[in-house]
Structure formats: structure tokens, C-alpha cells
VMD Tcl script that builds the backbone (N, CA, C; Angstrom):
set m [mol new atoms 429]
animate dup $m
set s [atomselect $m all]
$s set {name element resname resid chain x y z} {
  {N N MET 1 A 0.814 -1.192 0.000}
  {CA C MET 1 A 0.000 0.000 0.000}
  {C C MET 1 A 0.855 1.251 0.000}
  {N N ALA 2 A 1.934 1.266 0.790}
  {CA C ALA 2 A 2.785 2.449 0.894}
  {C C ALA 2 A 3.417 2.766 -0.462}
  {N N ALA 3 A 3.819 1.721 -1.194}
  {CA C ALA 3 A 4.410 1.943 -2.515}
  {C C ALA 3 A 3.388 2.534 -3.474}
  {N N LEU 4 A 2.135 2.059 -3.406}
  {CA C LEU 4 A 1.083 2.586 -4.248}
  {C C LEU 4 A 0.796 4.047 -3.905}
  {N N ARG 5 A 0.731 4.367 -2.595}
  {CA C ARG 5 A 0.468 5.729 -2.161}
  {C C ARG 5 A 1.595 6.665 -2.602}
  {N N SER 6 A 2.838 6.220 -2.535}
  {CA C SER 6 A 3.954 7.088 -2.919}
  {C C SER 6 A 4.038 7.240 -4.434}
  {N N ALA 7 A 3.545 6.274 -5.190}
  {CA C ALA 7 A 3.568 6.381 -6.652}
  {C C ALA 7 A 2.458 7.291 -7.159}
  {N N PHE 8 A 1.329 7.358 -6.467}
  {CA C PHE 8 A 0.182 8.144 -6.927}
  {C C PHE 8 A 0.498 9.626 -7.113}
  {N N PRO 9 A 1.173 10.287 -6.163}
  {CA C PRO 9 A 1.458 11.709 -6.380}
  {C C PRO 9 A 2.295 11.946 -7.628}
  {N N HIS 10 A 3.210 11.041 -7.926}
  {CA C HIS 10 A 4.027 11.197 -9.129}
  {C C HIS 10 A 3.173 11.084 -10.382}
  {N N ALA 11 A 2.227 10.156 -10.382}
  {CA C ALA 11 A 1.335 10.002 -11.533}
  {C C ALA 11 A 0.494 11.249 -11.712}
  {N N ALA 12 A 0.022 11.833 -10.611}
  {CA C ALA 12 A -0.781 13.045 -10.693}
  {C C ALA 12 A 0.035 14.186 -11.292}
  {N N VAL 13 A 1.303 14.272 -10.924}
  {CA C VAL 13 A 2.171 15.315 -11.469}
  {C C VAL 13 A 2.350 15.117 -12.968}
  {N N VAL 14 A 2.546 13.874 -13.403}
  {CA C VAL 14 A 2.701 13.589 -14.825}
  {C C VAL 14 A 1.433 13.973 -15.590}
  {N N VAL 15 A 0.266 13.600 -15.060}
  {CA C VAL 15 A -0.995 13.950 -15.716}
  {C C VAL 15 A -1.167 15.453 -15.759}
  {N N ALA 16 A -0.893 16.139 -14.661}
  {CA C ALA 16 A -1.025 17.598 -14.620}
  {C C ALA 16 A -0.071 18.253 -15.604}
  {N N ALA 17 A 1.147 17.745 -15.701}
  {CA C ALA 17 A 2.113 18.309 -16.644}
  {C C ALA 17 A 1.646 18.112 -18.075}
  {N N ALA 18 A 1.095 16.937 -18.385}
  {CA C ALA 18 A 0.612 16.677 -19.742}
  {C C ALA 18 A -0.544 17.597 -20.089}
  {N N VAL 19 A -1.471 17.802 -19.166}
  {CA C VAL 19 A -2.598 18.709 -19.418}
  {C C VAL 19 A -2.086 20.120 -19.616}
  {N N GLY 20 A -1.115 20.561 -18.813}
  {CA C GLY 20 A -0.541 21.898 -18.957}
  {C C GLY 20 A 0.104 22.092 -20.312}
  {N N THR 21 A 0.766 21.074 -20.828}
  {CA C THR 21 A 1.390 21.169 -22.140}
  {C C THR 21 A 0.345 21.328 -23.225}
  {N N VAL 22 A -0.730 20.580 -23.151}
  {CA C VAL 22 A -1.792 20.697 -24.156}
  {C C VAL 22 A -2.384 22.102 -24.144}
  {N N VAL 23 A -2.646 22.634 -22.951}
  {CA C VAL 23 A -3.207 23.981 -22.849}
  {C C VAL 23 A -2.231 25.007 -23.401}
  {N N LEU 24 A -0.944 24.865 -23.061}
  {CA C LEU 24 A 0.063 25.790 -23.562}
  {C C LEU 24 A 0.099 25.780 -25.080}
  {N N ASN 25 A 0.093 24.616 -25.704}
  {CA C ASN 25 A 0.110 24.538 -27.155}
  {C C ASN 25 A -1.154 25.138 -27.767}
  {N N ALA 26 A -2.292 24.938 -27.143}
  {CA C ALA 26 A -3.535 25.512 -27.658}
  {C C ALA 26 A -3.470 27.028 -27.595}
  {N N ASP 27 A -2.908 27.581 -26.514}
  {CA C ASP 27 A -2.786 29.031 -26.394}
  {C C ASP 27 A -1.852 29.590 -27.463}
  {N N ARG 28 A -0.751 28.905 -27.769}
  {CA C ARG 28 A 0.197 29.369 -28.781}
  {C C ARG 28 A -0.439 29.389 -30.156}
  {N N GLY 29 A -1.362 28.485 -30.434}
  {CA C GLY 29 A -1.992 28.422 -31.745}
  {C C GLY 29 A -3.306 29.173 -31.774}
  {N N GLY 30 A -3.470 30.168 -30.938}
  {CA C GLY 30 A -4.727 30.901 -30.815}
  {C C GLY 30 A -5.106 31.679 -32.055}
  {N N THR 31 A -6.106 32.504 -31.891}
  {CA C THR 31 A -6.672 33.235 -33.023}
  {C C THR 31 A -5.925 34.517 -33.336}
  {N N ASP 32 A -4.829 34.817 -32.635}
  {CA C ASP 32 A -4.093 36.051 -32.869}
  {C C ASP 32 A -3.087 35.934 -34.009}
  {N N ALA 33 A -3.115 34.873 -34.768}
  {CA C ALA 33 A -2.162 34.685 -35.852}
  {C C ALA 33 A -2.484 35.614 -37.024}
  {N N THR 34 A -1.423 36.146 -37.627}
  {CA C THR 34 A -1.545 36.897 -38.872}
  {C C THR 34 A -1.312 35.915 -40.005}
  {N N ILE 35 A -2.203 35.885 -40.984}
  {CA C ILE 35 A -2.083 34.953 -42.105}
  {C C ILE 35 A -1.549 35.705 -43.326}
  {N N VAL 36 A -0.515 35.148 -43.932}
  {CA C VAL 36 A 0.118 35.742 -45.104}
  {C C VAL 36 A -0.015 34.770 -46.273}
  {N N ALA 37 A -0.556 35.227 -47.392}
  {CA C ALA 37 A -0.651 34.392 -48.593}
  {C C ALA 37 A 0.707 34.345 -49.284}
  {N N LEU 38 A 1.115 33.154 -49.717}
  {CA C LEU 38 A 2.371 32.967 -50.437}
  {C C LEU 38 A 2.060 32.512 -51.858}
  {N N THR 39 A 2.751 33.085 -52.815}
  {CA C THR 39 A 2.556 32.708 -54.220}
  {C C THR 39 A 3.884 32.274 -54.825}
  {N N GLY 40 A 3.776 31.417 -55.818}
  {CA C GLY 40 A 4.958 30.940 -56.516}
  {C C GLY 40 A 5.553 32.011 -57.404}
  {N N THR 41 A 6.807 31.813 -57.746}
  {CA C THR 41 A 7.536 32.715 -58.646}
  {C C THR 41 A 7.764 31.967 -59.960}
  {N N PRO 42 A 8.393 32.602 -60.938}
  {CA C PRO 42 A 8.696 31.874 -62.185}
  {C C PRO 42 A 9.501 30.583 -61.975}
  {N N LEU 43 A 10.253 30.476 -60.866}
  {CA C LEU 43 A 10.992 29.233 -60.600}
  {C C LEU 43 A 10.069 28.091 -60.193}
  {N N GLU 44 A 8.952 28.402 -59.519}
  {CA C GLU 44 A 7.960 27.401 -59.090}
  {C C GLU 44 A 6.571 28.024 -59.215}
  {N N PRO 45 A 6.087 28.225 -60.442}
  {CA C PRO 45 A 4.831 28.966 -60.642}
  {C C PRO 45 A 3.591 28.293 -60.056}
  {N N ASP 46 A 3.590 26.988 -59.856}
  {CA C ASP 46 A 2.416 26.298 -59.318}
  {C C ASP 46 A 2.388 26.271 -57.785}
  {N N ALA 47 A 3.488 26.657 -57.161}
  {CA C ALA 47 A 3.574 26.609 -55.700}
  {C C ALA 47 A 2.702 27.701 -55.090}
  {N N THR 48 A 2.014 27.358 -54.006}
  {CA C THR 48 A 1.212 28.311 -53.238}
  {C C THR 48 A 1.337 27.949 -51.771}
  {N N GLY 49 A 0.821 28.808 -50.934}
  {CA C GLY 49 A 0.833 28.491 -49.521}
  {C C GLY 49 A 0.395 29.657 -48.678}
  {N N SER 50 A 0.555 29.464 -47.386}
  {CA C SER 50 A 0.258 30.529 -46.435}
  {C C SER 50 A 1.202 30.398 -45.258}
  {N N ALA 51 A 1.355 31.500 -44.552}
  {CA C ALA 51 A 2.150 31.525 -43.335}
  {C C ALA 51 A 1.279 32.091 -42.229}
  {N N ALA 52 A 1.197 31.383 -41.115}
  {CA C ALA 52 A 0.484 31.868 -39.942}
  {C C ALA 52 A 1.544 32.349 -38.952}
  {N N ILE 53 A 1.515 33.639 -38.658}
  {CA C ILE 53 A 2.526 34.244 -37.790}
  {C C ILE 53 A 1.884 34.575 -36.451}
  {N N THR 54 A 2.462 34.029 -35.380}
  {CA C THR 54 A 1.936 34.229 -34.033}
  {C C THR 54 A 3.037 34.748 -33.126}
  {N N SER 55 A 2.763 35.845 -32.435}
  {CA C SER 55 A 3.698 36.384 -31.462}
  {C C SER 55 A 3.663 35.530 -30.198}
  {N N THR 56 A 4.834 35.136 -29.709}
  {CA C THR 56 A 4.951 34.371 -28.470}
  {C C THR 56 A 5.975 35.080 -27.583}
  {N N PRO 57 A 6.062 34.720 -26.323}
  {CA C PRO 57 A 7.055 35.361 -25.453}
  {C C PRO 57 A 8.500 35.186 -25.928}
  {N N SER 58 A 8.787 34.121 -26.689}
  {CA C SER 58 A 10.161 33.874 -27.120}
  {C C SER 58 A 10.456 34.319 -28.551}
  {N N GLY 59 A 9.493 34.880 -29.244}
  {CA C GLY 59 A 9.700 35.311 -30.624}
  {C C GLY 59 A 8.429 35.121 -31.420}
  {N N PHE 60 A 8.564 35.018 -32.717}
  {CA C PHE 60 A 7.413 34.848 -33.604}
  {C C PHE 60 A 7.444 33.455 -34.213}
  {N N GLU 61 A 6.399 32.685 -33.939}
  {CA C GLU 61 A 6.247 31.363 -34.543}
  {C C GLU 61 A 5.632 31.572 -35.916}
  {N N ILE 62 A 6.235 30.978 -36.928}
  {CA C ILE 62 A 5.749 31.096 -38.300}
  {C C ILE 62 A 5.512 29.692 -38.829}
  {N N VAL 63 A 4.250 29.376 -39.092}
  {CA C VAL 63 A 3.895 28.041 -39.566}
  {C C VAL 63 A 3.532 28.143 -41.043}
  {N N LEU 64 A 4.328 27.484 -41.881}
  {CA C LEU 64 A 4.075 27.469 -43.321}
  {C C LEU 64 A 3.207 26.274 -43.683}
  {N N ASP 65 A 2.222 26.521 -44.523}
  {CA C ASP 65 A 1.382 25.477 -45.108}
  {C C ASP 65 A 1.550 25.644 -46.615}
  {N N ILE 66 A 2.292 24.731 -47.228}
  {CA C ILE 66 A 2.694 24.894 -48.628}
  {C C ILE 66 A 2.107 23.789 -49.491}
  {N N SER 67 A 1.657 24.176 -50.696}
  {CA C SER 67 A 1.128 23.220 -51.676}
  {C C SER 67 A 1.916 23.337 -52.978}
  {N N ASP 68 A 2.106 22.224 -53.624}
  {CA C ASP 68 A 2.710 22.150 -54.957}
  {C C ASP 68 A 4.132 22.700 -55.045}
  {N N LEU 69 A 4.842 22.724 -53.927}
  {CA C LEU 69 A 6.275 23.007 -53.960}
  {C C LEU 69 A 6.961 21.657 -53.873}
  {N N PRO 70 A 7.684 21.271 -54.921}
  {CA C PRO 70 A 8.292 19.931 -54.896}
  {C C PRO 70 A 9.349 19.836 -53.803}
  {N N PRO 71 A 9.619 18.623 -53.336}
  {CA C PRO 71 A 10.697 18.459 -52.360}
  {C C PRO 71 A 12.006 19.008 -52.929}
  {N N ALA 72 A 12.824 19.564 -52.063}
  {CA C ALA 72 A 14.129 20.062 -52.513}
  {C C ALA 72 A 14.965 18.877 -52.994}
  {N N PRO 73 A 15.575 18.984 -54.167}
  {CA C PRO 73 A 16.416 17.888 -54.655}
  {C C PRO 73 A 17.598 17.633 -53.718}
  {N N ALA 74 A 18.156 16.441 -53.782}
  {CA C ALA 74 A 19.343 16.112 -52.988}
  {C C ALA 74 A 20.401 17.181 -53.226}
  {N N GLY 75 A 21.065 17.588 -52.155}
  {CA C GLY 75 A 22.110 18.612 -52.258}
  {C C GLY 75 A 21.579 20.035 -52.156}
  {N N THR 76 A 20.244 20.167 -51.984}
  {CA C THR 76 A 19.638 21.488 -51.840}
  {C C THR 76 A 18.665 21.471 -50.664}
  {N N TYR 77 A 18.216 22.644 -50.282}
  {CA C TYR 77 A 17.202 22.791 -49.242}
  {C C TYR 77 A 16.512 24.131 -49.449}
  {N N TYR 78 A 15.397 24.304 -48.785}
  {CA C TYR 78 A 14.686 25.575 -48.826}
  {C C TYR 78 A 15.045 26.384 -47.586}
  {N N GLN 79 A 15.120 27.692 -47.757}
  {CA C GLN 79 A 15.382 28.581 -46.637}
  {C C GLN 79 A 14.367 29.717 -46.678}
  {N N ALA 80 A 13.775 30.010 -45.528}
  {CA C ALA 80 A 12.780 31.080 -45.440}
  {C C ALA 80 A 13.436 32.332 -44.851}
  {N N TRP 81 A 12.943 33.481 -45.311}
  {CA C TRP 81 A 13.525 34.764 -44.944}
  {C C TRP 81 A 12.430 35.783 -44.645}
  {N N LEU 82 A 12.717 36.715 -43.751}
  {CA C LEU 82 A 11.940 37.938 -43.604}
  {C C LEU 82 A 12.837 39.057 -44.117}
  {N N LYS 83 A 12.261 39.953 -44.950}
  {CA C LYS 83 A 13.077 40.995 -45.603}
  {C C LYS 83 A 12.426 42.361 -45.464}
  {N N ASN 84 A 13.294 43.380 -45.513}
  {CA C ASN 84 A 12.853 44.756 -45.687}
  {C C ASN 84 A 13.870 45.439 -46.596}
  {N N ASP 85 A 13.762 46.749 -46.781}
  {CA C ASP 85 A 14.679 47.455 -47.678}
  {C C ASP 85 A 16.131 47.420 -47.194}
  {N N ALA 86 A 16.330 47.227 -45.903}
  {CA C ALA 86 A 17.685 47.233 -45.339}
  {C C ALA 86 A 18.375 45.872 -45.399}
  {N N GLY 87 A 17.607 44.782 -45.563}
  {CA C GLY 87 A 18.236 43.467 -45.596}
  {C C GLY 87 A 17.275 42.349 -45.285}
  {N N ALA 88 A 17.850 41.185 -44.970}
  {CA C ALA 88 A 17.050 39.971 -44.740}
  {C C ALA 88 A 17.539 39.248 -43.492}
  {N N VAL 89 A 16.607 38.528 -42.861}
  {CA C VAL 89 A 16.902 37.702 -41.690}
  {C C VAL 89 A 16.365 36.309 -41.979}
  {N N THR 90 A 17.198 35.300 -41.818}
  {CA C THR 90 A 16.738 33.933 -42.035}
  {C C THR 90 A 15.851 33.494 -40.878}
  {N N ILE 91 A 14.803 32.728 -41.197}
  {CA C ILE 91 A 13.911 32.222 -40.157}
  {C C ILE 91 A 13.865 30.694 -40.136}
  {N N GLY 92 A 14.692 30.059 -40.948}
  {CA C GLY 92 A 14.782 28.609 -40.870}
  {C C GLY 92 A 14.903 27.933 -42.222}
  {N N THR 93 A 15.170 26.637 -42.166}
  {CA C THR 93 A 15.354 25.827 -43.364}
  {C C THR 93 A 14.496 24.566 -43.281}
  {N N PHE 94 A 14.214 23.993 -44.438}
  {CA C PHE 94 A 13.472 22.737 -44.528}
  {C C PHE 94 A 13.738 22.137 -45.905}
  {N N HIS 95 A 13.369 20.863 -46.101}
  {CA C HIS 95 A 13.577 20.238 -47.412}
  {C C HIS 95 A 12.301 19.669 -48.028}
  {N N GLY 96 A 11.332 19.278 -47.233}
  {CA C GLY 96 A 10.078 18.754 -47.766}
  {C C GLY 96 A 10.173 17.386 -48.402}
  {N N ARG 97 A 11.216 16.637 -48.131}
  {CA C ARG 97 A 11.384 15.320 -48.776}
  {C C ARG 97 A 10.545 14.220 -48.145}
  {N N GLU 98 A 10.002 14.468 -46.974}
  {CA C GLU 98 A 9.227 13.444 -46.260}
  {C C GLU 98 A 7.731 13.716 -46.288}
  {N N GLY 99 A 7.274 14.637 -47.092}
  {CA C GLY 99 A 5.853 14.954 -47.151}
  {C C GLY 99 A 5.614 16.441 -46.977}
  {N N SER 100 A 4.349 16.767 -46.773}
  {CA C SER 100 A 3.990 18.178 -46.765}
  {C C SER 100 A 3.357 18.634 -45.446}
  {N N ASP 101 A 3.833 18.098 -44.319}
  {CA C ASP 101 A 3.348 18.585 -43.028}
  {C C ASP 101 A 3.665 20.067 -42.899}
  {N N ASP 102 A 2.936 20.737 -41.999}
  {CA C ASP 102 A 3.239 22.133 -41.747}
  {C C ASP 102 A 4.700 22.288 -41.331}
  {N N ILE 103 A 5.296 23.402 -41.708}
  {CA C ILE 103 A 6.692 23.691 -41.419}
  {C C ILE 103 A 6.708 24.793 -40.377}
  {N N VAL 104 A 7.302 24.525 -39.226}
  {CA C VAL 104 A 7.340 25.498 -38.143}
  {C C VAL 104 A 8.698 26.183 -38.134}
  {N N LEU 105 A 8.675 27.504 -38.276}
  {CA C LEU 105 A 9.880 28.327 -38.289}
  {C C LEU 105 A 9.783 29.346 -37.154}
  {N N TRP 106 A 10.891 29.990 -36.818}
  {CA C TRP 106 A 10.907 30.975 -35.737}
  {C C TRP 106 A 11.670 32.214 -36.162}
  {N N SER 107 A 11.173 33.353 -35.700}
  {CA C SER 107 A 11.852 34.623 -35.960}
  {C C SER 107 A 12.072 35.369 -34.661}
  {N N GLY 108 A 13.261 35.909 -34.504}
  {CA C GLY 108 A 13.560 36.775 -33.373}
  {C C GLY 108 A 13.338 38.235 -33.710}
  {N N VAL 109 A 13.045 38.530 -34.970}
  {CA C VAL 109 A 12.756 39.911 -35.377}
  {C C VAL 109 A 11.270 40.052 -35.663}
  {N N ASP 110 A 10.755 41.250 -35.508}
  {CA C ASP 110 A 9.339 41.526 -35.688}
  {C C ASP 110 A 8.986 41.522 -37.181}
  {N N PRO 111 A 8.079 40.647 -37.602}
  {CA C PRO 111 A 7.681 40.617 -39.017}
  {C C PRO 111 A 7.074 41.936 -39.500}
  {N N ALA 112 A 6.560 42.755 -38.615}
  {CA C ALA 112 A 6.034 44.056 -39.043}
  {C C ALA 112 A 7.156 44.964 -39.550}
  {N N VAL 113 A 8.376 44.739 -39.072}
  {CA C VAL 113 A 9.537 45.526 -39.496}
  {C C VAL 113 A 10.178 44.906 -40.742}
  {N N TYR 114 A 9.974 43.611 -40.942}
  {CA C TYR 114 A 10.494 42.867 -42.103}
  {C C TYR 114 A 9.296 42.255 -42.826}
  {N N PRO 115 A 8.553 43.048 -43.609}
  {CA C PRO 115 A 7.235 42.626 -44.086}
  {C C PRO 115 A 7.181 41.699 -45.304}
  {N N THR 116 A 8.309 41.332 -45.849}
  {CA C THR 116 A 8.296 40.403 -46.982}
  {C C THR 116 A 8.813 39.050 -46.530}
  {N N LEU 117 A 8.021 38.010 -46.785}
  {CA C LEU 117 A 8.428 36.642 -46.454}
  {C C LEU 117 A 8.729 35.933 -47.767}
  {N N THR 118 A 9.926 35.381 -47.879}
  {CA C THR 118 A 10.294 34.639 -49.085}
  {C C THR 118 A 10.863 33.277 -48.705}
  {N N VAL 119 A 10.822 32.370 -49.668}
  {CA C VAL 119 A 11.458 31.058 -49.544}
  {C C VAL 119 A 12.367 30.916 -50.755}
  {N N THR 120 A 13.629 30.579 -50.490}
  {CA C THR 120 A 14.602 30.378 -51.566}
  {C C THR 120 A 15.030 28.916 -51.611}
  {N N ILE 121 A 15.546 28.496 -52.764}
  {CA C ILE 121 A 16.186 27.188 -52.889}
  {C C ILE 121 A 17.686 27.441 -52.740}
  {N N GLN 122 A 18.330 26.681 -51.861}
  {CA C GLN 122 A 19.734 26.888 -51.525}
  {C C GLN 122 A 20.540 25.637 -51.851}
  {N N GLN 123 A 21.804 25.817 -52.174}
  {CA C GLN 123 A 22.725 24.703 -52.381}
  {C C GLN 123 A 23.441 24.397 -51.067}
  {N N GLU 124 A 23.479 23.120 -50.679}
  {CA C GLU 124 A 24.238 22.752 -49.487}
  {C C GLU 124 A 25.698 23.165 -49.673}
  {N N GLY 125 A 26.295 23.706 -48.623}
  {CA C GLY 125 A 27.703 24.072 -48.646}
  {C C GLY 125 A 28.003 25.398 -49.316}
  {N N ALA 126 A 26.982 26.114 -49.778}
  {CA C ALA 126 A 27.225 27.378 -50.491}
  {C C ALA 126 A 27.346 28.579 -49.558}
  {N N GLY 127 A 27.154 28.378 -48.256}
  {CA C GLY 127 A 27.272 29.481 -47.311}
  {C C GLY 127 A 25.920 29.991 -46.857}
  {N N PRO 128 A 25.926 30.893 -45.872}
  {CA C PRO 128 A 24.680 31.320 -45.235}
  {C C PRO 128 A 23.884 32.384 -45.993}
  {N N GLN 129 A 24.439 33.002 -46.992}
  {CA C GLN 129 A 23.721 34.054 -47.706}
  {C C GLN 129 A 22.638 33.480 -48.612}
  {N N SER 130 A 21.667 34.319 -48.931}
  {CA C SER 130 A 20.583 33.899 -49.816}
  {C C SER 130 A 21.109 33.621 -51.216}
  {N N SER 131 A 20.569 32.591 -51.827}
  {CA C SER 131 A 20.919 32.291 -53.217}
  {C C SER 131 A 20.258 33.283 -54.172}
  {N N GLY 132 A 19.209 33.949 -53.694}
  {CA C GLY 132 A 18.439 34.846 -54.559}
  {C C GLY 132 A 17.434 34.108 -55.426}
  {N N GLN 133 A 17.396 32.782 -55.352}
  {CA C GLN 133 A 16.478 31.985 -56.157}
  {C C GLN 133 A 15.171 31.791 -55.383}
  {N N VAL 134 A 14.296 32.784 -55.453}
  {CA C VAL 134 A 13.049 32.792 -54.692}
  {C C VAL 134 A 12.022 31.891 -55.375}
  {N N VAL 135 A 11.412 30.995 -54.578}
  {CA C VAL 135 A 10.382 30.088 -55.102}
  {C C VAL 135 A 8.988 30.436 -54.592}
  {N N LEU 136 A 8.895 31.110 -53.442}
  {CA C LEU 136 A 7.627 31.567 -52.866}
  {C C LEU 136 A 7.834 32.941 -52.259}
  {N N SER 137 A 6.787 33.761 -52.308}
  {CA C SER 137 A 6.887 35.092 -51.738}
  {C C SER 137 A 5.524 35.585 -51.272}
  {N N GLY 138 A 5.529 36.408 -50.228}
  {CA C GLY 138 A 4.310 37.021 -49.734}
  {C C GLY 138 A 4.639 38.266 -48.941}
  {N N THR 139 A 3.641 39.130 -48.785}
  {CA C THR 139 A 3.821 40.377 -48.043}
  {C C THR 139 A 2.915 40.387 -46.829}
  {N N ILE 140 A 3.480 40.739 -45.692}
  {CA C ILE 140 A 2.737 40.806 -44.450}
  {C C ILE 140 A 2.000 42.138 -44.440}
  {N N ALA 141 A 0.681 42.070 -44.402}
  {CA C ALA 141 A -0.145 43.274 -44.432}
  {C C ALA 141 A -0.036 44.002 -43.099}
  {N N GLU 142 A -0.052 45.336 -43.164}
  {CA C GLU 142 A -0.042 46.136 -41.951}
  {C C GLU 142 A -1.414 46.081 -41.322}
  {N N ASP 143 A -1.454 46.095 -39.980}
  {CA C ASP 143 A -2.741 46.069 -39.264}
  {C C ASP 143 A -3.494 47.362 -39.448}
}
mol reanalyze $m
mol bondsrecalc $m
mol representation Tube
mol addrep $m
């Protein structure tokens, strides 16, 4: 009995922690997201998508939902950027070779200050700068 009694509080903590995680994730995906339409460029004219941008205490969560963008070929990957007239900030990379689940990216800069979201195709080993080969693009509308 004593072993059962001592194990019960630990189980309650695990259950409480799991419920807290679910609530936290639901709050992060709330209705305060800004939705940005993404369109293909001449490099990938059939590609479309959207980006849901949500402000969180640690930065901006950006969830891409992309259609008709083929997986990046071997030796390449996609890189997402936020841009303004002064420059660009990378917000993450992905390849899409395993399917088309949502792509979760993060930004430490305010998308309102960098209102253009682009996705480029990059060559592995070519360095951190943008290739300039934009495959998707969208503009974050001002509130």
C-alpha cells in the first residue's frame, strides 16, 4: 500500500504536466495569428501556400502550409527569410522530402519591421547568404 500511495502523487504530477502542455500549445496556436498568402515565382509557378505568424514570449512562430512546392532535390534545401529594404533575416530551413506537413519556423525579429516573407532554394555548402532563387513570396499586411 505504501508503494502505491507514494507512486500516486508522481502520476498526478505527470498527468497535470501533460494537461498543462496541451493547454500551452492551444494558447500558442490561438486566433491572434496573422495569415500571409504565399505565391509561386517563375521558378515554381504552381507553388502556393500561407504563413500563420503568431507572437509568443520567445519570438514569432511562423507556420508554413505549402502546396505544390516539390521536395528540394538532394544537395539542396529551402530557406525562409523575412526581408525589408535594409536586408534579410533567415527564419529557418526545410527540405520537404518526407511529405507536406506544416513547417514550423521561428523569428527573433518583428515581421512588421520585415514585411516580406520569401522562400529560396539553396545549395548545401554554399554558405549562409541567400541564393536569390526565390520560389515563394508574400507580403505581411499592416494592421
